[in-house]
C-alpha positions in Angstrom: -60.5 -20.3 72.9 -60.4 -23.3 70.5 -62.9 -26.1 71.0 -62.4 -29.3 69.0 -65.7 -31.0 68.2 -64.0 -34.4 67.7 -65.6 -36.7 65.2 -68.7 -34.7 65.0 -67.1 -32.4 62.5 -66.3 -35.3 60.1 -69.7 -37.1 60.2 -71.4 -34.2 58.4 -69.2 -35.0 55.3 -70.2 -38.7 55.3 -73.2 -40.2 53.7 -75.6 -42.0 56.0 -74.9 -45.2 54.0 -71.2 -44.9 54.8 -71.9 -44.3 58.5 -74.1 -47.4 58.5 -71.4 -49.5 56.7 -68.7 -48.4 59.2 -70.9 -49.3 62.2 -71.7 -52.7 60.7 -68.0 -53.3 60.0 -67.1 -52.4 63.6 -69.8 -54.7 64.9 -68.6 -57.5 62.6 -65.1 -57.4 64.0 -65.1 -60.1 66.6 -62.1 -59.5 68.9 -63.3 -62.2 71.3 -63.5 -61.7 75.0 -61.3 -63.2 77.6 -63.3 -65.5 79.8 -63.6 -64.4 83.5 -61.9 -66.8 85.9 -62.6 -67.2 89.6 -60.1 -67.3 92.4 -60.2 -71.1 92.7 -58.9 -71.4 89.1 -56.0 -69.0 89.9 -55.2 -71.1 92.9 -55.0 -74.2 90.7 -52.7 -72.3 88.3 -50.5 -71.3 91.2 -50.2 -74.8 92.5 -49.5 -76.2 89.0 -46.8 -73.6 88.3 -45.1 -74.1 91.7 -44.9 -77.8 91.3 -43.7 -77.6 87.8 -40.9 -75.1 88.8 -39.8 -77.5 91.6 -39.7 -80.5 89.3 -38.6 -78.6 86.2 -41.5 -79.8 84.2 -42.8 -78.3 81.0 -46.2 -76.6 81.0 -48.8 -75.8 78.4 -50.1 -72.2 78.8 -53.3 -71.1 77.0 -53.3 -67.3 77.1 -55.3 -64.5 75.7 -53.7 -62.0 73.3 -55.3 -59.5 70.9 -58.6 -61.3 70.9 -57.2 -64.7 70.3 -56.4 -67.7 72.5 -52.8 -68.8 71.9 -50.8 -71.7 73.3 -47.2 -71.7 74.6 -45.2 -74.7 75.7 -42.3 -74.1 78.0 -40.7 -74.0 81.4 -41.4 -71.3 83.9 -38.1 -69.5 84.5 -39.2 -66.7 86.8 -42.3 -65.3 88.5 -42.4 -61.5 88.8 -44.8 -60.8 91.6 -44.6 -57.0 91.3 -45.5 -56.9 87.6 -47.7 -60.0 87.9 -45.9 -61.7 85.0 -44.4 -65.1 84.2 -41.2 -65.5 82.3 -41.4 -68.7 80.3 -38.6 -70.3 78.3 -39.8 -72.3 75.2 -38.1 -75.3 73.6 -35.9 -73.0 71.5 -34.7 -71.1 74.6 -36.6 -67.9 73.8 -38.0 -65.9 76.6 -41.8 -65.1 76.6 -43.5 -62.8 79.1 -47.0 -63.7 80.1 -49.2 -61.5 82.2 -51.0 -63.5 84.9 -54.3 -61.8 84.0 -54.0 -63.0 80.4 -53.6 -66.7 81.3 -56.7 -68.8 80.6 -55.4 -72.3 81.4 -52.2 -74.0 82.6 -51.6 -77.8 82.4 -48.7 -80.2 82.2 -47.4 -80.8 78.7 
């Protein structure tokens, strides 16, 4: 029977200084954390998105992706309730897919 020891087998070959530097490097990487939103905020998002879809208004979405807050301006084209995603068309008619859990803020543009 073969048992893999994972990273334990490689740490024996590394100097303690290297291990310390790697740990400091990992701690120094600030990926940022998505702020936790409450149900009331999601209800506000829902109302804003529904009104904007009815009136064909452009929205400004602030969303969280790979540790950064990004901004997208566009019109909501479709809401996928099963996948919990929004399909947004930007000004250049490109389709963007935003997960509802990644959205941090929605406002009129």
